[in-house]
Biopython code that builds the backbone (N, CA, C, O; Angstrom):
import numpy as np
from Bio.PDB.StructureBuilder import StructureBuilder

atoms = [
    (1, "MET", "N", (-23.005, 11.719, 10.154)),
    (1, "MET", "CA", (-22.976, 10.559, 8.883)),
    (1, "MET", "C", (-22.287, 9.585, 9.381)),
    (1, "MET", "O", (-21.192, 9.734, 9.922)),
    (2, "SER", "N", (-22.857, 8.550, 9.242)),
    (2, "SER", "CA", (-22.622, 7.016, 9.794)),
    (2, "SER", "C", (-21.227, 6.215, 9.089)),
    (2, "SER", "O", (-21.170, 6.058, 7.869)),
    (3, "ASN", "N", (-20.324, 5.823, 9.845)),
    (3, "ASN", "CA", (-19.170, 5.222, 9.561)),
    (3, "ASN", "C", (-19.036, 3.494, 9.479)),
    (3, "ASN", "O", (-18.102, 2.708, 9.323)),
    (4, "THR", "N", (-20.410, 3.389, 9.663)),
    (4, "THR", "CA", (-20.691, 1.410, 9.758)),
    (4, "THR", "C", (-20.272, 1.155, 8.038)),
    (4, "THR", "O", (-20.348, 1.844, 7.021)),
    (5, "PRO", "N", (-19.826, -0.150, 8.351)),
    (5, "PRO", "CA", (-19.652, -0.951, 7.326)),
    (5, "PRO", "C", (-20.752, -0.746, 5.998)),
    (5, "PRO", "O", (-21.943, -1.014, 6.160)),
    (6, "GLY", "N", (-20.292, -0.307, 4.835)),
    (6, "GLY", "CA", (-21.424, -0.774, 3.540)),
    (6, "GLY", "C", (-22.035, 0.812, 3.690)),
    (6, "GLY", "O", (-22.738, 1.057, 2.710)),
    (7, "SER", "N", (-21.982, 1.675, 4.407)),
    (7, "SER", "CA", (-22.601, 3.057, 4.647)),
    (7, "SER", "C", (-21.500, 4.182, 3.695)),
    (7, "SER", "O", (-20.272, 4.189, 3.612)),
    (8, "PRO", "N", (-22.549, 5.075, 3.058)),
    (8, "PRO", "CA", (-21.824, 6.126, 2.296)),
    (8, "PRO", "C", (-20.581, 7.112, 3.319)),
    (8, "PRO", "O", (-20.760, 7.548, 4.457)),
    (9, "THR", "N", (-19.450, 7.234, 2.523)),
    (9, "THR", "CA", (-18.441, 7.776, 3.386)),
    (9, "THR", "C", (-18.246, 9.603, 2.870)),
    (9, "THR", "O", (-18.975, 10.054, 1.987)),
    (10, "LEU", "N", (-17.466, 10.247, 3.378)),
    (10, "LEU", "CA", (-17.444, 11.602, 2.390)),
    (10, "LEU", "C", (-16.695, 11.544, 1.411)),
    (10, "LEU", "O", (-16.732, 12.367, 0.496)),
    (11, "HIS", "N", (-15.866, 10.511, 1.469)),
    (11, "HIS", "CA", (-15.259, 10.425, 0.008)),
    (11, "HIS", "C", (-15.561, 9.383, -1.318)),
    (11, "HIS", "O", (-14.849, 9.133, -2.291)),
    (12, "SER", "N", (-16.840, 8.911, -0.965)),
    (12, "SER", "CA", (-17.515, 7.899, -1.585)),
    (12, "SER", "C", (-17.652, 8.317, -3.454)),
    (12, "SER", "O", (-17.819, 7.449, -4.311)),
    (13, "ASN", "N", (-17.532, 9.826, -3.750)),
    (13, "ASN", "CA", (-17.498, 10.252, -5.332)),
    (13, "ASN", "C", (-15.800, 10.446, -5.484)),
    (13, "ASN", "O", (-15.402, 11.040, -6.486)),
    (14, "ALA", "N", (-15.144, 10.115, -4.830)),
    (14, "ALA", "CA", (-13.586, 10.778, -5.051)),
    (14, "ALA", "C", (-13.154, 9.831, -5.794)),
    (14, "ALA", "O", (-13.553, 8.713, -5.469)),
    (15, "ALA", "N", (-12.309, 9.911, -6.897)),
    (15, "ALA", "CA", (-11.426, 9.385, -7.787)),
    (15, "ALA", "C", (-10.728, 8.127, -6.877)),
    (15, "ALA", "O", (-10.297, 8.374, -5.751)),
    (16, "ILE", "N", (-10.652, 6.777, -7.448)),
    (16, "ILE", "CA", (-9.597, 5.733, -7.228)),
    (16, "ILE", "C", (-8.205, 6.221, -6.759)),
    (16, "ILE", "O", (-7.681, 6.663, -7.781)),
    (17, "ALA", "N", (-7.552, 6.329, -5.974)),
    (17, "ALA", "CA", (-5.897, 6.756, -6.161)),
    (17, "ALA", "C", (-5.124, 5.257, -6.491)),
    (17, "ALA", "O", (-4.340, 4.942, -7.386)),
    (18, "VAL", "N", (-5.709, 4.488, -5.358)),
    (18, "VAL", "CA", (-4.731, 3.079, -5.461)),
    (18, "VAL", "C", (-5.898, 1.784, -5.843)),
    (18, "VAL", "O", (-7.034, 1.591, -5.409)),
    (19, "GLU", "N", (-5.264, 1.204, -6.604)),
    (19, "GLU", "CA", (-6.492, 0.132, -7.005)),
    (19, "GLU", "C", (-5.514, -1.234, -7.297)),
    (19, "GLU", "O", (-4.973, -1.537, -8.360)),
    (20, "LEU", "N", (-5.477, -1.867, -6.154)),
    (20, "LEU", "CA", (-4.974, -3.314, -6.317)),
    (20, "LEU", "C", (-6.180, -4.451, -6.780)),
    (20, "LEU", "O", (-7.225, -4.501, -6.130)),
    (21, "THR", "N", (-5.968, -5.290, -7.868)),
    (21, "THR", "CA", (-7.053, -6.269, -8.145)),
    (21, "THR", "C", (-6.190, -7.446, -8.437)),
    (21, "THR", "O", (-5.068, -7.358, -8.936)),
    (22, "GLY", "N", (-6.857, -8.694, -8.052)),
    (22, "GLY", "CA", (-6.286, -9.903, -8.015)),
    (22, "GLY", "C", (-4.697, -10.144, -7.295)),
    (22, "GLY", "O", (-4.009, -11.062, -7.741)),
    (23, "ILE", "N", (-4.211, -9.354, -6.270)),
    (23, "ILE", "CA", (-2.713, -9.442, -6.004)),
    (23, "ILE", "C", (-2.627, -11.119, -5.543)),
    (23, "ILE", "O", (-3.385, -11.780, -4.834)),
    (24, "THR", "N", (-1.849, -11.348, -5.990)),
    (24, "THR", "CA", (-1.314, -13.106, -5.303)),
    (24, "THR", "C", (0.046, -12.914, -5.130)),
    (24, "THR", "O", (0.720, -12.407, -6.027)),
    (25, "LYS", "N", (0.579, -13.305, -3.950)),
    (25, "LYS", "CA", (2.152, -13.835, -3.772)),
    (25, "LYS", "C", (2.243, -15.192, -3.419)),
    (25, "LYS", "O", (1.271, -15.646, -2.815)),
    (26, "ARG", "N", (3.110, -15.886, -3.635)),
    (26, "ARG", "CA", (3.450, -17.118, -3.152)),
    (26, "ARG", "C", (5.110, -17.244, -2.987)),
    (26, "ARG", "O", (5.877, -16.772, -3.827)),
    (27, "PHE", "N", (5.508, -17.873, -1.913)),
    (27, "PHE", "CA", (6.640, -17.985, -1.618)),
    (27, "PHE", "C", (6.900, -19.811, -1.454)),
    (27, "PHE", "O", (6.734, -20.478, -0.433)),
    (28, "GLY", "N", (7.373, -20.313, -2.886)),
    (28, "GLY", "CA", (7.355, -21.691, -2.701)),
    (28, "GLY", "C", (5.740, -22.159, -2.756)),
    (28, "GLY", "O", (4.915, -21.670, -3.528)),
    (29, "ALA", "N", (5.490, -23.135, -1.842)),
    (29, "ALA", "CA", (4.046, -23.655, -1.761)),
    (29, "ALA", "C", (3.002, -22.608, -0.921)),
    (29, "ALA", "O", (1.773, -22.595, -1.004)),
    (30, "PHE", "N", (3.726, -21.875, -0.222)),
    (30, "PHE", "CA", (2.740, -21.012, 0.400)),
    (30, "PHE", "C", (2.384, -19.517, 0.026)),
    (30, "PHE", "O", (3.139, -18.624, -0.360)),
    (31, "VAL", "N", (0.763, -19.496, 0.291)),
    (31, "VAL", "CA", (0.266, -18.429, -0.572)),
    (31, "VAL", "C", (0.472, -17.218, 0.735)),
    (31, "VAL", "O", (0.005, -17.380, 1.863)),
    (32, "ALA", "N", (1.029, -16.368, 0.430)),
    (32, "ALA", "CA", (0.529, -15.311, 1.594)),
    (32, "ALA", "C", (-0.041, -14.262, 0.991)),
    (32, "ALA", "O", (0.232, -13.273, 1.671)),
    (33, "ASN", "N", (-0.763, -13.934, -0.035)),
    (33, "ASN", "CA", (-1.572, -12.869, -0.339)),
    (33, "ASN", "C", (-2.483, -13.960, -1.743)),
    (33, "ASN", "O", (-1.800, -14.381, -2.677)),
    (34, "ASP", "N", (-3.561, -14.183, -1.693)),
    (34, "ASP", "CA", (-4.361, -14.725, -2.541)),
    (34, "ASP", "C", (-5.539, -13.975, -2.917)),
    (34, "ASP", "O", (-6.581, -13.991, -2.262)),
    (35, "GLY", "N", (-5.321, -13.169, -4.220)),
    (35, "GLY", "CA", (-6.354, -12.765, -4.865)),
    (35, "GLY", "C", (-6.721, -11.576, -3.996)),
    (35, "GLY", "O", (-7.786, -11.733, -3.399)),
    (36, "ILE", "N", (-6.136, -10.499, -3.795)),
    (36, "ILE", "CA", (-6.308, -9.602, -3.020)),
    (36, "ILE", "C", (-6.826, -8.099, -3.809)),
    (36, "ILE", "O", (-6.146, -7.291, -4.441)),
    (37, "ASP", "N", (-7.951, -8.098, -3.568)),
    (37, "ASP", "CA", (-8.303, -6.711, -4.132)),
    (37, "ASP", "C", (-8.909, -5.528, -3.290)),
    (37, "ASP", "O", (-9.756, -5.690, -2.411)),
    (38, "LEU", "N", (-8.348, -4.262, -3.683)),
    (38, "LEU", "CA", (-8.286, -3.281, -2.637)),
    (38, "LEU", "C", (-8.433, -1.848, -3.496)),
    (38, "LEU", "O", (-7.559, -1.678, -4.345)),
    (39, "ALA", "N", (-9.436, -0.816, -3.364)),
    (39, "ALA", "CA", (-9.639, 0.447, -3.648)),
    (39, "ALA", "C", (-9.390, 1.333, -2.441)),
    (39, "ALA", "O", (-9.619, 0.959, -1.291)),
    (40, "VAL", "N", (-8.878, 2.603, -2.783)),
    (40, "VAL", "CA", (-8.445, 3.358, -1.833)),
    (40, "VAL", "C", (-8.725, 4.852, -2.905)),
    (40, "VAL", "O", (-8.198, 5.166, -3.972)),
    (41, "ARG", "N", (-9.637, 5.450, -2.180)),
    (41, "ARG", "CA", (-10.108, 6.540, -2.858)),
    (41, "ARG", "C", (-9.503, 7.917, -2.512)),
    (41, "ARG", "O", (-9.179, 8.130, -1.344)),
    (42, "ARG", "N", (-9.374, 8.636, -3.230)),
    (42, "ARG", "CA", (-8.576, 10.191, -2.644)),
    (42, "ARG", "C", (-9.077, 10.477, -1.304)),
    (42, "ARG", "O", (-10.260, 10.354, -0.987)),
    (43, "GLY", "N", (-8.253, 10.815, -0.621)),
    (43, "GLY", "CA", (-8.603, 11.360, 0.833)),
    (43, "GLY", "C", (-9.231, 10.391, 1.838)),
    (43, "GLY", "O", (-9.813, 10.816, 2.836)),
    (44, "GLU", "N", (-9.114, 9.118, 1.576)),
    (44, "GLU", "CA", (-9.541, 7.719, 2.352)),
    (44, "GLU", "C", (-8.175, 7.863, 3.270)),
    (44, "GLU", "O", (-7.085, 8.398, 3.066)),
    (45, "ILE", "N", (-8.784, 7.086, 4.447)),
    (45, "ILE", "CA", (-7.693, 6.589, 5.107)),
    (45, "ILE", "C", (-7.963, 5.221, 5.481)),
    (45, "ILE", "O", (-9.064, 4.963, 5.969)),
    (46, "HIS", "N", (-6.904, 4.097, 5.279)),
    (46, "HIS", "CA", (-7.593, 2.706, 5.752)),
    (46, "HIS", "C", (-6.479, 1.974, 6.462)),
    (46, "HIS", "O", (-5.299, 2.320, 6.527)),
    (47, "ALA", "N", (-7.160, 0.698, 7.085)),
    (47, "ALA", "CA", (-5.679, 0.352, 8.095)),
    (47, "ALA", "C", (-6.063, -1.482, 7.353)),
    (47, "ALA", "O", (-7.079, -2.081, 6.999)),
    (48, "ILE", "N", (-4.703, -1.762, 7.419)),
    (48, "ILE", "CA", (-4.812, -3.454, 7.198)),
    (48, "ILE", "C", (-4.295, -4.071, 8.309)),
    (48, "ILE", "O", (-3.114, -3.941, 8.628)),
    (49, "ILE", "N", (-5.312, -4.923, 9.099)),
    (49, "ILE", "CA", (-4.816, -5.417, 10.277)),
    (49, "ILE", "C", (-5.282, -6.927, 9.953)),
    (49, "ILE", "O", (-6.057, -7.291, 9.069)),
    (50, "GLY", "N", (-4.565, -7.749, 10.959)),
    (50, "GLY", "CA", (-4.622, -9.234, 10.787)),
    (50, "GLY", "C", (-3.577, -9.983, 11.673)),
    (50, "GLY", "O", (-2.643, -9.251, 12.001)),
    (51, "GLU", "N", (-3.517, -11.075, 12.069)),
    (51, "GLU", "CA", (-3.106, -11.711, 12.770)),
    (51, "GLU", "C", (-1.341, -11.753, 11.967)),
    (51, "GLU", "O", (-1.198, -11.582, 10.756)),
    (52, "ASN", "N", (-0.253, -11.990, 12.849)),
    (52, "ASN", "CA", (1.294, -12.271, 12.343)),
    (52, "ASN", "C", (1.201, -13.399, 11.193)),
    (52, "ASN", "O", (0.663, -14.498, 11.332)),
    (53, "GLY", "N", (1.774, -12.953, 10.133)),
    (53, "GLY", "CA", (1.953, -13.846, 9.192)),
    (53, "GLY", "C", (0.520, -14.273, 8.204)),
    (53, "GLY", "O", (0.352, -15.309, 7.561)),
    (54, "ALA", "N", (-0.500, -12.976, 8.355)),
    (54, "ALA", "CA", (-1.282, -12.950, 7.158)),
    (54, "ALA", "C", (-1.317, -12.320, 6.170)),
    (54, "ALA", "O", (-2.300, -12.007, 5.498)),
    (55, "GLY", "N", (-0.114, -12.065, 5.995)),
    (55, "GLY", "CA", (0.211, -11.132, 4.803)),
    (55, "GLY", "C", (0.387, -9.481, 4.375)),
    (55, "GLY", "O", (0.682, -8.885, 3.339)),
    (56, "LYS", "N", (0.038, -9.096, 5.752)),
    (56, "LYS", "CA", (-0.367, -7.597, 5.464)),
    (56, "LYS", "C", (1.191, -6.932, 4.944)),
    (56, "LYS", "O", (1.213, -6.189, 3.963)),
    (57, "THR", "N", (2.299, -7.227, 5.595)),
    (57, "THR", "CA", (3.574, -6.683, 5.055)),
    (57, "THR", "C", (3.939, -7.052, 3.714)),
    (57, "THR", "O", (4.482, -6.237, 2.969)),
    (58, "THR", "N", (3.650, -8.345, 3.325)),
    (58, "THR", "CA", (3.795, -8.726, 1.844)),
    (58, "THR", "C", (2.964, -7.686, 0.940)),
    (58, "THR", "O", (3.498, -7.036, 0.041)),
    (59, "LEU", "N", (1.680, -7.603, 1.253)),
    (59, "LEU", "CA", (0.773, -6.674, 0.701)),
    (59, "LEU", "C", (1.648, -5.435, 0.439)),
    (59, "LEU", "O", (1.764, -4.942, -0.683)),
    (60, "MET", "N", (2.183, -5.019, 1.410)),
    (60, "MET", "CA", (2.540, -3.355, 1.420)),
    (60, "MET", "C", (4.016, -3.494, 0.521)),
    (60, "MET", "O", (4.310, -2.680, -0.355)),
    (61, "ASN", "N", (4.970, -4.782, 0.931)),
    (61, "ASN", "CA", (6.219, -4.893, -0.009)),
    (61, "ASN", "C", (5.754, -4.573, -1.494)),
    (61, "ASN", "O", (6.378, -3.910, -2.323)),
    (62, "ILE", "N", (4.711, -5.093, -1.623)),
    (62, "ILE", "CA", (4.308, -5.259, -3.340)),
    (62, "ILE", "C", (4.086, -3.960, -3.931)),
    (62, "ILE", "O", (4.642, -3.475, -4.916)),
    (63, "LEU", "N", (3.008, -3.366, -3.035)),
    (63, "LEU", "CA", (2.647, -1.824, -3.524)),
    (63, "LEU", "C", (3.574, -1.149, -3.386)),
    (63, "LEU", "O", (3.346, -0.047, -3.885)),
    (64, "PHE", "N", (5.223, -1.263, -2.659)),
    (64, "PHE", "CA", (5.837, -0.291, -2.755)),
    (64, "PHE", "C", (7.577, -0.826, -3.835)),
    (64, "PHE", "O", (8.628, -0.218, -4.040)),
    (65, "GLY", "N", (7.204, -1.841, -4.145)),
    (65, "GLY", "CA", (8.180, -2.548, -5.265)),
    (65, "GLY", "C", (8.946, -3.056, -4.598)),
    (65, "GLY", "O", (9.708, -3.556, -5.425)),
    (66, "LEU", "N", (9.467, -3.405, -3.245)),
    (66, "LEU", "CA", (10.054, -4.236, -2.709)),
    (66, "LEU", "C", (9.958, -6.226, -3.200)),
    (66, "LEU", "O", (10.799, -7.123, -3.154)),
    (67, "LEU", "N", (8.811, -6.190, -3.540)),
    (67, "LEU", "CA", (8.137, -7.803, -3.881)),
    (67, "LEU", "C", (7.470, -7.319, -5.232)),
    (67, "LEU", "O", (6.889, -6.255, -5.450)),
    (68, "GLN", "N", (7.772, -8.670, -6.307)),
    (68, "GLN", "CA", (6.895, -8.384, -7.179)),
    (68, "GLN", "C", (5.597, -9.291, -7.109)),
    (68, "GLN", "O", (5.759, -10.336, -6.479)),
    (69, "PRO", "N", (4.254, -9.062, -7.681)),
    (69, "PRO", "CA", (3.191, -9.914, -7.434)),
    (69, "PRO", "C", (3.170, -11.197, -8.426)),
    (69, "PRO", "O", (3.555, -11.074, -9.589)),
    (70, "ASP", "N", (2.722, -12.383, -7.935)),
    (70, "ASP", "CA", (2.654, -13.442, -9.294)),
    (70, "ASP", "C", (1.893, -13.337, -9.817)),
    (70, "ASP", "O", (1.979, -13.825, -10.943)),
    (71, "GLU", "N", (0.555, -12.633, -9.444)),
    (71, "GLU", "CA", (-0.609, -12.669, -10.543)),
    (71, "GLU", "C", (-1.419, -11.267, -9.601)),
    (71, "GLU", "O", (-1.612, -11.173, -8.389)),
    (72, "GLY", "N", (-1.780, -10.256, -10.779)),
    (72, "GLY", "CA", (-2.702, -9.479, -10.390)),
    (72, "GLY", "C", (-2.102, -7.866, -10.972)),
    (72, "GLY", "O", (-1.063, -7.617, -11.583)),
    (73, "SER", "N", (-3.009, -7.102, -10.591)),
    (73, "SER", "CA", (-2.423, -5.643, -11.290)),
    (73, "SER", "C", (-2.578, -4.682, -10.146)),
    (73, "SER", "O", (-3.329, -4.836, -9.183)),
    (74, "ILE", "N", (-1.700, -3.579, -10.391)),
    (74, "ILE", "CA", (-1.908, -2.196, -9.428)),
    (74, "ILE", "C", (-2.260, -1.007, -10.560)),
    (74, "ILE", "O", (-1.742, -0.905, -11.672)),
    (75, "ARG", "N", (-3.245, -0.170, -9.994)),
    (75, "ARG", "CA", (-3.600, 0.917, -10.883)),
    (75, "ARG", "C", (-3.389, 2.308, -9.811)),
    (75, "ARG", "O", (-3.779, 2.419, -8.649)),
    (76, "LEU", "N", (-2.778, 3.106, -10.492)),
    (76, "LEU", "CA", (-2.877, 4.458, -9.638)),
    (76, "LEU", "C", (-3.211, 5.491, -10.276)),
    (76, "LEU", "O", (-2.527, 5.842, -11.237)),
    (77, "ASN", "N", (-4.252, 6.155, -9.916)),
    (77, "ASN", "CA", (-4.953, 7.126, -10.241)),
    (77, "ASN", "C", (-5.637, 6.668, -11.859)),
    (77, "ASN", "O", (-5.828, 7.559, -12.687)),
    (78, "GLY", "N", (-5.864, 5.665, -12.082)),
    (78, "GLY", "CA", (-6.839, 4.862, -13.330)),
    (78, "GLY", "C", (-5.670, 4.345, -14.352)),
    (78, "GLY", "O", (-5.942, 3.990, -15.498)),
    (79, "GLU", "N", (-4.244, 4.338, -13.783)),
    (79, "GLU", "CA", (-3.326, 3.716, -14.778)),
    (79, "GLU", "C", (-2.466, 2.902, -14.225)),
    (79, "GLU", "O", (-1.688, 3.067, -13.285)),
    (80, "GLU", "N", (-2.780, 1.602, -15.206)),
    (80, "GLU", "CA", (-1.747, 0.573, -14.616)),
    (80, "GLU", "C", (-0.350, 0.993, -14.361)),
    (80, "GLU", "O", (0.338, 1.776, -15.016)),
    (81, "ILE", "N", (-0.052, 0.318, -13.266)),
    (81, "ILE", "CA", (1.916, 0.674, -13.445)),
    (81, "ILE", "C", (2.190, -0.777, -12.773)),
    (81, "ILE", "O", (1.335, -1.330, -12.081)),
    (82, "VAL", "N", (3.559, -1.385, -13.063)),
    (82, "VAL", "CA", (4.562, -1.994, -12.925)),
    (82, "VAL", "C", (5.343, -1.345, -11.906)),
    (82, "VAL", "O", (5.984, -0.347, -12.237)),
    (83, "ILE", "N", (5.397, -1.815, -10.545)),
    (83, "ILE", "CA", (6.328, -1.085, -9.356)),
    (83, "ILE", "C", (7.374, -2.152, -9.280)),
    (83, "ILE", "O", (7.231, -3.168, -8.600)),
    (84, "ALA", "N", (8.476, -1.874, -10.034)),
    (84, "ALA", "CA", (9.575, -2.887, -10.246)),
    (84, "ALA", "C", (10.469, -2.777, -9.140)),
    (84, "ALA", "O", (11.110, -3.761, -8.769)),
    (85, "ASP", "N", (10.589, -1.444, -8.469)),
    (85, "ASP", "CA", (11.458, -1.345, -7.236)),
    (85, "ASP", "C", (11.045, -0.186, -6.757)),
    (85, "ASP", "O", (10.179, 0.523, -7.269)),
    (86, "PRO", "N", (11.793, 0.085, -5.536)),
    (86, "PRO", "CA", (10.941, 1.261, -4.363)),
    (86, "PRO", "C", (11.026, 2.714, -5.700)),
    (86, "PRO", "O", (10.101, 3.498, -5.909)),
    (87, "SER", "N", (12.149, 2.720, -6.298)),
    (87, "SER", "CA", (12.197, 4.116, -6.876)),
    (87, "SER", "C", (11.211, 4.534, -7.860)),
    (87, "SER", "O", (10.895, 5.709, -8.047)),
    (88, "VAL", "N", (10.742, 3.540, -8.475)),
    (88, "VAL", "CA", (9.326, 3.757, -9.095)),
    (88, "VAL", "C", (8.158, 4.009, -8.372)),
    (88, "VAL", "O", (7.302, 4.842, -8.671)),
    (89, "ALA", "N", (8.153, 3.177, -7.305)),
    (89, "ALA", "CA", (6.760, 3.758, -5.990)),
    (89, "ALA", "C", (7.093, 5.334, -5.902)),
    (89, "ALA", "O", (6.314, 6.255, -6.145)),
    (90, "ILE", "N", (8.417, 5.419, -5.503)),
    (90, "ILE", "CA", (8.789, 6.999, -5.095)),
    (90, "ILE", "C", (8.154, 8.034, -6.100)),
    (90, "ILE", "O", (7.254, 8.807, -5.771)),
    (91, "LYS", "N", (8.752, 7.968, -7.446)),
    (91, "LYS", "CA", (8.477, 8.739, -8.455)),
    (91, "LYS", "C", (6.893, 8.541, -8.826)),
    (91, "LYS", "O", (6.335, 9.510, -9.342)),
    (92, "ALA", "N", (6.157, 7.391, -8.604)),
    (92, "ALA", "CA", (4.669, 7.801, -8.749)),
    (92, "ALA", "C", (3.908, 8.494, -7.461)),
    (92, "ALA", "O", (2.747, 8.902, -7.498)),
    (93, "GLY", "N", (4.786, 8.550, -6.307)),
    (93, "GLY", "CA", (4.044, 9.320, -5.189)),
    (93, "GLY", "C", (3.535, 8.422, -3.967)),
    (93, "GLY", "O", (2.785, 8.807, -3.070)),
    (94, "LEU", "N", (4.153, 7.010, -4.124)),
    (94, "LEU", "CA", (3.967, 6.151, -3.101)),
    (94, "LEU", "C", (5.168, 6.067, -2.312)),
    (94, "LEU", "O", (6.324, 6.007, -2.732)),
    (95, "GLY", "N", (4.622, 6.070, -0.701)),
    (95, "GLY", "CA", (5.815, 6.205, 0.220)),
    (95, "GLY", "C", (5.533, 4.912, 1.207)),
    (95, "GLY", "O", (4.380, 4.530, 1.403)),
    (96, "MET", "N", (6.782, 4.207, 1.869)),
    (96, "MET", "CA", (6.266, 3.614, 3.015)),
    (96, "MET", "C", (7.004, 3.851, 4.175)),
    (96, "MET", "O", (8.144, 4.303, 4.070)),
    (97, "VAL", "N", (6.381, 3.546, 5.569)),
    (97, "VAL", "CA", (7.238, 3.651, 6.528)),
    (97, "VAL", "C", (7.112, 2.709, 7.348)),
    (97, "VAL", "O", (6.128, 2.443, 8.038)),
    (98, "HIS", "N", (8.327, 2.067, 7.279)),
    (98, "HIS", "CA", (8.481, 0.533, 7.686)),
    (98, "HIS", "C", (8.078, 0.556, 9.448)),
    (98, "HIS", "O", (8.195, 1.477, 10.257)),
    (99, "GLN", "N", (7.551, -0.905, 9.635)),
    (99, "GLN", "CA", (7.087, -0.818, 11.054)),
    (99, "GLN", "C", (8.462, -0.673, 12.172)),
    (99, "GLN", "O", (8.300, -0.161, 13.279)),
    (100, "HIS", "N", (9.419, -1.044, 11.845)),
    (100, "HIS", "CA", (10.804, -1.059, 12.583)),
    (100, "HIS", "C", (11.748, -0.095, 11.641)),
    (100, "HIS", "O", (12.308, -0.399, 10.588)),
    (101, "PHE", "N", (11.753, 1.246, 12.391)),
    (101, "PHE", "CA", (12.306, 2.031, 11.582)),
    (101, "PHE", "C", (13.090, 2.695, 12.652)),
    (101, "PHE", "O", (12.761, 2.561, 13.830)),
    (102, "LYS", "N", (14.276, 3.519, 12.236)),
    (102, "LYS", "CA", (15.087, 3.983, 13.152)),
    (102, "LYS", "C", (14.924, 5.475, 13.142)),
    (102, "LYS", "O", (15.104, 5.855, 11.985)),
    (103, "LEU", "N", (14.680, 6.400, 13.875)),
    (103, "LEU", "CA", (14.696, 7.621, 14.240)),
    (103, "LEU", "C", (16.143, 8.301, 14.038)),
    (103, "LEU", "O", (17.209, 7.702, 14.181)),
    (104, "VAL", "N", (16.008, 9.557, 13.706)),
    (104, "VAL", "CA", (17.568, 10.504, 13.786)),
    (104, "VAL", "C", (17.238, 11.489, 14.915)),
    (104, "VAL", "O", (16.480, 12.457, 14.873)),
    (105, "PRO", "N", (17.831, 11.117, 15.731)),
    (105, "PRO", "CA", (17.213, 11.926, 17.099)),
    (105, "PRO", "C", (17.706, 13.222, 16.821)),
    (105, "PRO", "O", (16.905, 14.062, 17.229)),
    (106, "SER", "N", (18.951, 13.844, 16.157)),
    (106, "SER", "CA", (19.082, 15.359, 15.817)),
    (106, "SER", "C", (18.050, 15.998, 14.857)),
    (106, "SER", "O", (17.910, 17.213, 14.721)),
    (107, "LEU", "N", (17.368, 15.078, 14.230)),
    (107, "LEU", "CA", (16.474, 15.529, 13.341)),
    (107, "LEU", "C", (14.995, 16.133, 13.540)),
    (107, "LEU", "O", (14.399, 15.603, 14.478)),
    (108, "SER", "N", (14.472, 16.858, 13.041)),
    (108, "SER", "CA", (13.003, 17.098, 13.769)),
    (108, "SER", "C", (12.094, 16.117, 13.394)),
    (108, "SER", "O", (12.597, 15.199, 12.746)),
    (109, "VAL", "N", (10.934, 16.046, 13.607)),
    (109, "VAL", "CA", (10.198, 15.371, 13.414)),
    (109, "VAL", "C", (9.691, 15.107, 11.915)),
    (109, "VAL", "O", (9.288, 14.014, 11.518)),
    (110, "ALA", "N", (9.763, 16.144, 11.230)),
    (110, "ALA", "CA", (9.110, 16.765, 9.906)),
    (110, "ALA", "C", (10.421, 16.138, 8.846)),
    (110, "ALA", "O", (10.095, 15.608, 7.784)),
    (111, "ASP", "N", (11.797, 16.242, 9.206)),
    (111, "ASP", "CA", (12.828, 15.648, 8.681)),
    (111, "ASP", "C", (12.791, 14.006, 8.882)),
    (111, "ASP", "O", (13.101, 13.210, 7.995)),
    (112, "ASN", "N", (12.397, 13.684, 10.085)),
    (112, "ASN", "CA", (12.411, 12.214, 9.907)),
    (112, "ASN", "C", (11.701, 11.660, 9.196)),
    (112, "ASN", "O", (12.018, 10.565, 8.732)),
    (113, "VAL", "N", (10.153, 12.456, 8.811)),
    (113, "VAL", "CA", (9.194, 11.420, 8.185)),
    (113, "VAL", "C", (9.525, 11.627, 6.797)),
    (113, "VAL", "O", (9.309, 10.664, 6.061)),
    (114, "PHE", "N", (10.143, 12.979, 6.124)),
    (114, "PHE", "CA", (10.376, 12.714, 4.905)),
    (114, "PHE", "C", (12.009, 12.106, 4.339)),
    (114, "PHE", "O", (12.412, 12.003, 3.181)),
    (115, "LEU", "N", (12.754, 11.753, 5.712)),
    (115, "LEU", "CA", (14.147, 11.279, 5.164)),
    (115, "LEU", "C", (13.857, 9.640, 4.263)),
    (115, "LEU", "O", (14.880, 8.975, 4.099)),
    (116, "GLY", "N", (12.924, 9.215, 3.877)),
    (116, "GLY", "CA", (12.741, 7.953, 3.308)),
    (116, "GLY", "C", (12.577, 8.598, 1.968)),
    (116, "GLY", "O", (12.929, 7.824, 1.079)),
    (117, "MET", "N", (12.093, 9.940, 1.454)),
    (117, "MET", "CA", (11.973, 10.343, 0.591)),
    (117, "MET", "C", (13.053, 10.864, -0.444)),
    (117, "MET", "O", (12.875, 11.293, -1.584)),
    (118, "GLU", "N", (14.232, 10.705, 0.281)),
    (118, "GLU", "CA", (15.691, 11.107, -0.532)),
    (118, "GLU", "C", (16.074, 10.163, -0.882)),
    (118, "GLU", "O", (17.130, 10.121, -1.513)),
]
sb = StructureBuilder()
sb.init_structure("model")
sb.init_model(0)
sb.init_chain("A")
sb.init_seg("    ")
for serial, (resi, resn, name, xyz) in enumerate(atoms, 1):
    if name == "N":
        sb.init_residue(resn, " ", resi, " ")
    sb.init_atom(name, np.array(xyz, "f"), 0.0, 1.0, " ", f" {name:<3s}", serial, name[0])
structure = sb.get_structure()
């Protein structure tokens, strides 16, 4: 099976789990995210890459409820949701591992992974 852009994937018939539509976030005159559309189907893995300052962290902070979008909507499993804060994201089944995190050496790998869910 090909993995080139535009080719079918194993999950092309799976339901959309996370859908961002028209997500825009401004900080004063600076536009960090400008009309971002993203759909992730169940079972898919995506990577968001870009230069420093491209808006990757801002987009993830919106999805996790740390920031609110100025425009656009978020749908989880087909239902529109307002993620007002991280507790809403966690209840909806979303989690986030921050780029700069501290591991607890006395905990197992699994316990460190699940630490953010408590």
